[in-house]
N, C-alpha and C positions, 0 to 999 in steps of 0.2 A: 519384418524384412520388407523392404520396398519391392514392388513388382519388377521383375527382370525385364529390361527393355529389349526389344528385338531390333536388330540392325541388319541392313542389307550386306554390310561388310563386317566380318569378324576379325578383330585384331589378334596378334600373336604376342604373348607375354615376352618381356625382355627385348622388345623391338623399339627402335626409334623411327617415328614416321615424320618425315619432313613434308609439311602440308602447305600448299599454296592457298592462301586465304582469299585470293582474288583482289579486286580493286578496293574493297572496303565494306560494301553492304554484306551483312551476315547471310542473306539468302542467295548470294551469288557464289558462295563457296560450293565446291563439288560435293555431291551426296556422300561420296566416300570420305572426303575430308571431314564432313560433319559427323559421320559415324565414328571416325577415329577419335575426334575431340570428345565426343560423348562418352567414350569408353576409356579414355586415357587417365593414368594416375598422375601424370605431370603434364600440364599445358604450359609450355614455355613460348611466349608469343612476343613478337617485335612490336611493342606498344607504341613506338613513335610513328608507325605506319599502319598498324592493324587496330581496328576498333575493338574495344573491350567486349562488345556484344558478340564478336566472333569467339573469343576465348570463353565467354560466358555460356557457350553451348555445352560446356562440360556438365555432365550429369551424374558421374560416378561418385558415390559417397566417399568423402575423404580426399577427393581429387584436389591437387594443389595447382593453383594458377600463379605463374611467375612472369612478371614483365621483364624483358631482357635489355631494355635501353640503358639501365643503370649498371649492367654487368659487363665485364670485359670478357674476351673470348675464352680465356682459361676457366672462368667461373661457369660460363654457359656449358662448356664441354664437360666439366666435372659433374654438373647436375645431371646431364643426360646419361653419362656413363654410370654414375652411381645408381640412378633409378633403374636403368635397364639391367644392370648386373644383379639387382635385387629382385628381378622378375617383373618389374613394372613396365607399363606402356607409356612412352613419351610421345607427345604431339608437339613437335617443334614447328611453330606456325609462323610463316613468313608472308609478307605482302605479295600480291600479284602471283607470279609463277616462280617457283624456286630456281628455274634455269636462267632467270634474267635478273642480274644485279641483286641476287639474294644472299651473297656471301656464304653460300652453302658448300662450295668446293672444299674449303679447309675443314669444315665440320665433318663432311663425309670421310675425308682422309683420316681424321682423328678417330672416327668410329671404326674404320677398318683397322687402324693400328691396335685398337683394343678388342677386336673381334666382336664388335657389337653389330648385329644385323640391323639394317635400315631399309626403308622403302620411301619412295617419293610420290607424292600426290600432286599432279599439276593443278594450276589455277588460272583464272582469267587475268591476263596482264592489262595494265591501265590503258594501253593503246587501243585495245579492242573495246574496252568499256567506253572509252572516249568516243570512238566512232559510233557506238550505239547511242550515246547521249546526243551526238550531233546529227543523228539520222543520216549517216553517211556510209557509203561503201568506199573503201580505200583502193580498190582495184577496178577502175572503170574502163571498159574496153575502149581502145584507141586514144585513151588519155594517160593512164598509168597502170602498170601491171606488176610493180615491185614495191614492197614495203621494207624499209630499213629501220631497225630499232637500234638506237645508239645513245651516246651521252657525250658531253664535252669533258675535257681534262680538268680535274680539280686536284684533290689529294691523290686520287687515282689517276695516273697518267694514261695517255692513249698510246697504244703500240704504233710503231712506224707504219704509215700508209693508211691509218684509220682516222686521220684528222677529218674534221667536219667538212672542210672544203672539198676533199676528195670524195667523200661519201655523198655529198649533195650534188655533185656534177651531173649525174644522170637525170636529175629532176624527178626522182621517185617520190612516193609517199614516205615521209620521214617522221618518225616518232622519237623525240629527243627527251630523254629522262634526266633528272638530277642536274638541270642546267638553268633553271629559271632565274637564278641570281646573276647569271651572265647573259641575259637576254640580248643586250646590244651586241656583245661579241658574237653570239650565235647568228644574229641577223647579218652582221658584217661578213662573217664567213660564208653564209648562205648566198649572199649577193655576189661575193667575190668568186664563188664556185662556177658561175655561169649557168648553173642548172635552174635558177629561179630569177624572176624579175621582181621589182618592188610591188607589183600587183598580185603576186602569188598569195593565195589564201592561207591564213594561219589561224589556229585556235590554240589557246592556252587554257587548260582545264585544271582546276584546283579541287583536290579531294574528290575525285570522280567516284560517284555512287555513295559517298558519305552523306549523312543528313544535311550537312552544311555545304554541299558541293556548289560550285559556281564556275563560270567560264567566261572568257572574252573571245571574240572573233574579230578578225580584221585582215590586214595584209602585212607583208614584210615592211611596208612603208610606215605603218602606224601602230603595229602591235606592241612595240616597246613602251610607248606612252600609255597604252591601255593596261598593260601589265603593271606598270608603276602605279597607275591610278587605282587599280584593284588591290595593290599592296601584296601581291603574291611573292613570297620568299621561300616557300618550301611546299612539298606535297603537290607539285604542279608538273604537268606534262605539256610539252610543246609539240603540236601536230602541224606539220607543214605538208600540203599536198594540193596539186591542181584538182584533185577529186573533190575538194571541199568547196569548189566554186558553185554557188547556188544556181548559176545559169545552166549547169549540166542537167538539171531536172526539167528544163524547158522542153517544149514539144519536139525540137530538133534533135533531142538526145534520147527519146523514149524507146527507140528501137536499136540502140547502139550495141546491145548484147547479142552476140551471134547465136547464143543458145536458143533464143526465142524469136529471132529475126525470121520472118517468113521467106526472105530471099536467100537464106543461108542453108546449105545442105550439111547434115551430119548423119551419123549412122542410123538414127531412128526416123529421119524424115528427109524427104527431098525438097529442095527449094522450089518455090512457085515459079521462079524464072531465074535459073542459075546463071545463065550467060549475062543477062542484064544486071544482075547483082554484082558480078565481077566488074562490069563496065562502070557501074555507079560508084563502086569503091575506088576504082582507079581515078575517076573524076574528082572524088572527094579528096584523095591524096594530093592530086595536082592543085586543087584549089587551096588546100592547106599550105602547100609549098609556096604558092604565089602570095598568100597572105603574109608569109614570113619574110618577104622581100619587098623592096620598094619598086617604083615603076621601071627603073632601068636595071633591075636585077641585083642591086647591091643589098646586102643584109641590112636590116633596120638597125641603126646605130644605138637606139635606146636600149635594145636588148643586149648589145655588145658592151655597153659601158661598164657592166659589172663583171667583166672577165678578168678583173684584177687591176683595172685602172685606178690608181690612187694619186694623191698629191705628190708622193715621192717619185712616181713614174712620169708625171707630166713635166714637160720642159718647154720653155720659151714663150714668146708672146706672138699672137696673131691678131692683126687688126683687119676688120672686114668692112668694106664700104658698099654702098648701093649706087648713089648718084655720082656724077662727075666730081662735084665739089667734095662730097663725102669721101670719095676714093682718094682724092689728093690728100685730105687730112689723114686718112688711114695710112697712106704711105709715109707721111711725116711722123706720125705717132709710132709706127712700127720701127722706123729707123732709129729713133731716140731710145727705144727699148731693146735694140739689137735683135728685133724680131722680124717677122715677115708680114706682108700685106696680101690680102685676098680681095680682089676687086673684079667687077664685071669685065669680060673679055674685051669689050669695045673701049674700055678706059685703061687697059693694061698694055704695056709695051710688048710688041711682037705677038699680040693676041694671046698672052700667057695667062689670062685671068680665067675665072669660072664662067661656064656657058649655060648654067641652068639657074634655078631659083636660089636666092640668098638663104632661104631656110635649109635647103640641102647642103649649101656650103658651110653653114654653121654646124650642121650635123657631122660633116666630114672632118672639121677641125676640132670637134669636141673632145675626142678621146686622147689627143696628144698634147694639146696646149695647156700650159699652166695659167695663162692669162688670155682672155678673149676681150678685145676692144671692139665693140659693135657700134660703128658710126652709122646710125640709122634711127628711125623713130622707135620709142620704147615699145609700142604695140607690136611692131614687127619683131623686135628682139625677143619679147616675151613669148610670142607664138613659136619662135624658132627653138627656144631653149626648154619650153614647158615639158615636152615629152622626154627630155633627156635627164631631168633632175634626179639625183640620187640622194647623197647625204653629204654632210660637211667634210667628211674624211676623204671623199673622192671627187667632189665637184671642183671645177676650176674657178678662178676669180673671173667674174663677168662684169664689165663696165659698159654702160651705154652712153654714147656721146652724140650730141646733135651736130650737124654738119658744119656749123659755125664754130664749134668748140667752146660755146658759152656755158653749157650745162653738162656736167659729167656725173652720172648717176650709177653707183654700185648696185647691181641687180642681184648678185649672188656671191657668196663667199666673202662677206664683208670683213670678218676677222680672220678666220682660220686660213682662208686662201689668199688673203691680202688685198681684197677688192677695195676696201676703204683707203688703204695706203696708196694703191694704184690710182684711184680717182684723184687723190690730193696731188700726186706727182704729175698727173696729166693736166690738172687745173693750173699748176705753176707753169707748165709748158705753153698752154693755150691762152693763159690769162683769163680763163673762165672760172666757174664756181663748182666745187665738188659738193654734191647734194648728199650728205650723210644722214641716213634715217635710222640706223641701229640705235635702240633705246639707250644702251650703256654709253655710247658716244654722246648722244644728245644730252643725257643727264650728267655727263662727266664722271661716270662710274667705270671701274675697271672692266675690261673684256676678259671674262674667265677663261675663254679658250686661248688667250694669248699669255696668260699668267706664267711667268718663268720660261717662256719659249726661248728667249735669247740665252738663258742660262742652261738650256738643254733639258728642261723639264718635259716629261711625257705625261699625257693624260691617259689613264687606264680606259680601254675601250668600253668597259661596263659602266662608266660614269654617267650620271644623270645630268649631263651638261645643260640641256635645254631647260630642265626643271630648275636647276640652281640659278641659271642666268635670269630666268623669269622672276624667281624669288628675289634676286638682287635688285632688279629694276622696279619691282613692285613694293620695295621697302619692307619686305618681310625679313625676319631675323635669320641670319646664317651663322652657324657655328664653325669656327676654324680650329682644326686640330693639327698641330705640328709635332710629328714624332720622328725626330732626327737625332735622338740621343742628346749628348751634351752640347752638340752644335746648336740645338734649340731654335734657331731662327735663321733668317737670311734677309738680304735687302729686298727681295721680292715680297716676302711676307710682311715686312714693315711697310712697304709701299702700299700693299693691299689694305692693311688696316688704316693707313692714313687717308686712303681715297674713298672709303665708304663707311658711314657711321652705323650701318645695319649689319656689319660683320663683327662678331664677338669672338675673341680668343678664348678657348675653353681647354680644359685639362686633358680630356681623353675621349675615346669613342663611346664609352658608357654615358658620358654627359651629353654627347651628340644625339644619343638615342631619345632624349627627352623631347616631348612635343613642343617645347619652347622653340626649338630650332626647326624651321620649316625645310631648310636645306643645309647641306654641310659642305665644307671644303677641307680636304684631308691632304696634308703634305707629309709623305712618309716613304721611307725606304724599307719598311717592314711589311711582311705578308699580312694580309687581312685575315683574321681568324674566322672560322665558320660561324662563330657566335655573333660576329659583327657584319657578316656579308649582306644582311638585309639593309644595312645603312647605305649600300651602294645605290639603292633605288631612289635616294634623295640627295646623293653627294657626288662631288667631283673629286676623284682621287688623282693627285699629282705625284709623279715619280721623279724626284730630282736625281741627277747623276752623282751620288754621294759615295758609292762603294768602289773600292779597288780590290780586285781579286788577284792574289799572288798564287802562282802555280809552279810546281816543279814536277818533272816527270822523267821516266826512263826513256831510253832511245826508241823512237819509232812508234810511240803510242798513237793510235788512230784518233781522228776527230770524234767519232761517236763515243769512245770511252772517256775522253776528256770532257765532253759536253755532259755526259751522264753524271760524272763525278761532280762537276760544277753545279749542275741543277739540283742534284740530290743534296749537296751540302747546303745550298741556300734554302731549299725547302725544309730540311730538318732543323736548320738554325733560325728559320723564320724571317728570312730576308728576301727582297723582291729582285728577281733577275732584271727587271726593267730599270732598276737604279744602278746597275753596274756600269761604271764610266770607263773602265779600262782593265785589261789584263796586264800583269807584271811578272816578269821572270828574269833570271840571271842571263848574262851574255853567253854563257856556256850552253844555254838551251834556246837561244834566240833563233837558231836555224831549224828548230823542230817544226816540221810541216803541220803536225796536228795542232800545235799552239797557234800557228799563223792562220790556219783554216778556222779555228774556233773564233779568233778575233774578227775575222772577216764575216763569219756567219752571224755574229752578234752585232756587227757594225760598230765596233769599238776598237781603239788602238791597242796594239801590243807594245807595252813599254818595257825597255830593257835596262836593267840595273847592272852595272859593272861589278865584276868580282872584287875589284879594289874597294868599291863603296861598301860592299858587304863585310869585307875583312876589317873595316874600321869599327864595326859594331861589336859589342860584347856578347858572346854566345849565351851567357847566363840569362839574358833577357828573353830568350826564345825557347820553344819546345825542343827537346832532343831531336837531332836530325842525323840521318846517314850522311848528309852533305858535309858534316863537320869533319869526318875522317876521310871521306873519298875526295872531296874538293877543297878541303881546308877552308870551309865557309861556315858561318854560324847557322846556316839554314838557307832555304830558298823561298818557300811560299810566304812565311811570316815576314821576314825582313824586306822582301821585295814589295809586298803589299804595303807595309808600313812606310817605307821610303817614298813610294809613289803617291801616298796619301798626303804628302806635304805637311807632315807634323800632326797627322790625325791619330786615331787610336785603333788598335786591333779589336774587332768586335767578334771575330770567329778565329779561334786558335787553329793551328794546323789540323786538318782532317786527312787521315791517311786512307788512300784507296789502293786498289791492287797495283796500279802502275803509276800513280801520281799522288801529289799532295795539294791541298787547297786551303788557303787562309783568306780572310776578308778583313780589310781595314776601311774605316769610314773617314772621309777627308775632313780636314780641319775646317 
């Protein structure tokens, strides 16, 4: 008989223990959790996230170790109940802490249904292990005092009000789990929240405390490229916090903690000079407030740019001049673009121009204009726009023009914002020369950010557009996957293949996974499976508007219910919401406010099919419908979607929900 081991914690036979294994290292599990595993008859561990070394702490003779990644929920529950009812001890080992994304709620409910006693042992979650690895405190006085643990929507949707933009608005320390495959979308949401700037420190940690742990640090401006270079696709945590700024460990921050500050009074100690401490802090607050504004009291525009300003919100053209001659040219260029001119007050009619520096004028115009024409030296223009730069999705088109109109240089937004096209249009007007420097234009290769734009294609925000564009102009091999069903191709796809000899048409995403293809182009209206999400780190995903959703509903169904039905149908059937081109319904339902609001919310048209059109169709071709008897129609959702697809095919048959029906057709 082996010697009986002594444990600080004694288990109870017939009990299930839900144990938080911590971030990964076996010596970071709680002592109680270790004791339970050592005494358990069944160790059921989440092997996709928990190292085997944790489960291998088992020491009871005959103990059974089972990895749960290959089991579905029913099999897991049956194993636990069977062992516990036989008087055995079960250690159900989850990563991190069971309270956070552990999928333990449904397991506990099932155990209660079967009268199985259970206990929970907390563990260290990855966010706090990450802070330890980074030698950081996430709550630095006068910097940040709140920590938010969250994730982004994937298969698991986010409840209303818990979207990342809303949570990021306060600028707190933010730990984002299960989201590294959507790193660009995360960054876009964080910047749009207004809580962070491009300079906000970020760390992405992979397999924290595991033997092969690694991490990258940077800012919101560059972290996406670093994550892609590190090839992180899972087991990674995103940590965003002003507390990660290394400058906070400088001499000016060493006494920021009130607890040990000699000028701060608390219940155990009087301040050395309480009154002067109050005065000092008031002065510090005033200095911080002054630093957040410019000389005339206006908030610094560079920080405001990310409060939701996007290409879609920008409107119009503004031409800005400096000299008398340049101001005259600015007025002319603005007039031909139906825009406005901003010139110095002394050159403006009725003294209506700007009366301070041109740099401040550029900053004032930055947030609203879609096109900025800067009639000034490029050095001045660059100094003016440099602090304002964000990303391709939000920056305006910026073109610099010399005061003679001879040279027109796109400085920013060449493709996506249209600066190249603007420069060419201005060159035709002035008789000058547009100086185009983007590599794809110089080489005569296609601009990937413009592919399909006229046809309504959308680029998924998580796309590796910069990487793919660089691969294209560097003559590396790109794989092109087109997944549009029988449609198979499009003029845009054929034009792309004709314009670049380093793009190869391949069969599917599995083939794109080969190292042969440095980057990928994916044209699809299908959802990307979890198995292929890692390909987004090297690919551009295009969403063409190929789907028409047919909907029927009862009277008065609210927007939220219709939207939930639509999104759940697409999700379950594996289609992308971004590829929905239109909603379709029968004229008898065209006045439904919920349907109208849904079309408005999705920014797509609501197309109306007449009852007469539907009655011309044979009911036998469609799923049985209540509309057949009530309205003398062959149906609503399926036939409406099919008619508005212009000879396409039904790809999703009618899906019935509580108060509505949904069907999907793919356009011909």
